[in-house]
N, C-alpha and C positions, 0 to 999 in steps of 0.2 A: 611280803617284804617285812622284815623284822624291824622293830623300833631301834632308833639310834641309841648307842650306849651313852652313859653319863660323860665319859671321856670325850666322845665325839661331839656331844652338845657343848661341852666346855671349850673345845677347840674352835667350834663355830662361833661361840660367843666372843672369845678372845680375838678371832679374826675380824669379826664385825666391829668390835670396839676399835681395833687398830685401823680399819678402813675409815671409820667415822673420824677418828682423831687425825689421821693423815689428811683427810679431806678438809677438815676444819683448819688445820695448820696451813695447808696450801692456800685456801681461800682467804683466811684472815691475814696471813703474811703478805699476800698480794694486794688485797683491796681494803684491808682494815676491818676491825671488829664491827663497827657500826654499819658498814656497808655489806656485811655478810649475813645472810639469813639462814635459819635452820633448813628451809626448803632447798637452798643452794647446797648446803653441806650434805643433805640427804641425797640430792641428785648426783653430786660429785662422788659420793660413796656408793652409789647405785643401790640404794635402799629406800624404803618408804619413810616419810616423816614420822609416822606412827611408830615404826620400829626404832628410829633414833631415840624417841622419847621413852622407849623401854630401857634404854641404857643411860640416858642423861635427862635430868628433870627440866633443864632449860639450856639456853645458849650460854648463860653465865656458868652453869654447872659444868658444861662441856669445856669452856675456857679454863676454869679452875683445874679440871683434871688434866688438860693439855699442859698447863704450866707446871703442875706438880710432876707430871711424867718427865718433862724436860729437866726439871731440877734434880730428879733422881738420877737421870742420865748424867747430868753435870757433876753431881756428887761422886758418882762412880769414876768419872774421868779424873776429878780432883784427887781422889785417893790413889790413882795410878801414877800421878806425877810427883808425889811426895817421895823424897829421898832423905838419907841421913845428913846430907850436906845442904844447909839452908840456901846457899847461893845457887846451887844446882836446882833446887826446888823452885826458887824464885824465877830462874831462867826458864824452867819447864813451864811455869805458869804463864809467863809472858809469851812464850812460843805458842802454847795452846791457845791463848786468847787471840793473838793475831791470826793464827791459822783459822780459828772459828770465824773471825770477821771476814776473812777472804773467802772461805768456803761456804758459809751459811749466812749471807747478808739478809735473806728474808727472815730468818729466825731473829736476828738482832733488830731488824726493822719492827717486827711484832713486839719484841720485848720493850723497845723504846716507846712504841705507841701505848702500850699498856702502862708503862711507868708514868706516863703523863695523864693517865686515867685513874691513878691511885685513889683519888677522892670518890670515884664512882664505885670502885670495887674494893671493899675492905680487905679481902683476901690478898689482893695485890700489895697493899700497904703492909700487911702483916708479913708476907713473904719477903718483901724488900727489906724490911727492918731486920728480919732474921738472917737473911743472906748477907746484908751489909755488915752486921755485927760479926758473923762468923768469918767472913773474908778479911775484915779489918783485924780481927784477933789473930788470924793466921799470919797476915802480913806483919803485924807487930812482933809476933814471936820470931818470924824469920829475920826481921831487921835487928831485933835484939840479939839473936844468935850471931848475926854478922857484925855486931859491934857498932851499930848506928847509935849515936848519942840519944836522940829523942825518937825512940822507936814507935811510940804511940802517934806522935805527930806525923812521922814519915809514913806510917801505915794509912793515916787519913788522907794524906796527899796522894799516895799511890792509888788508893781506892777512887779518889776523885779523878785521877788520870785515866783509870780504866773506864769510868763512866763517861768522861768527856770524849775520849777516843772512840768509844762505842757509838756515841751520838754523832760525832763528826764524820765517822766513816759511813754511817747510814745516809747522812745528808749530802756529803761531797762525793761519795762513791769512788769511782776510779781516779778522781782528782786528788784524793787524800793520800798523803805519803806514808802508808802503813809500814812498808819495809824499812823506811828511814827511821820512823818512830820506834819500831821494834828494836832496831840496832842501838839507837840512842838510849832507850830505857835499859836494855841489857848491859850496855857499857856503863851506864850511870850507876845501876844498882847491883849488878851481879859480878862485875869485873873490877870493882873498886878495891883499892888497897886499904888495909886497916891502919 
C-alpha cells in the first residue's frame, strides 16, 4: 500500500476540522459553552480527544475558530446582498437577518450566549466591536444615501434594533412576531418617501 498523497492528507485534515467544528457548534448551541466539554465534542465528531488537540489548542481556541468561520460566512453573505440602490440593500439586509433568525435559531442562541460572556473572552469583545463598527458604518452610509437627516443616529438605532430583535427572538421563540417586525422595519426604512 502506497503512502497517501499530500493532497489526500490535506483533504482528510480539512474534513476532520469540519467535523470537529460542526460537532462543537451543535453541542455549544444546544447546551451552552460552559456545559460542553472537549470530550463531548470529540465523541460527537467520532475522533479521539488527542486528535482534537492536534487541531485546536483548547476549547477556547476551538470556539474562536468557530466564530471566525461563521463571520467569514456572514461577510460573504453580506457582500452578496449589496446593490446599487441603498433601499434595496437595506431591505435585503432585513430579509436576510429575519430569515437567519427563523432558520438558524441555534446559531443566534450561541451568539447571544457568547455576547454576554464578552468579559471572559477578549476575542469576543474585539470581534463585537469590529462588527458593530462595520455594520453601523454600512447602515449610516445607506441611510445617508436614502436621505435620512441624522444618518449616524439612525444607524445606531437600527443596530440596536437588530441586537434587541436577535435577543428577543431567542428568548421568546415562536411567540415572537418576527414576520410582523420584518414588515414594519422594511416599511419604516425601505419604503419611506423622501
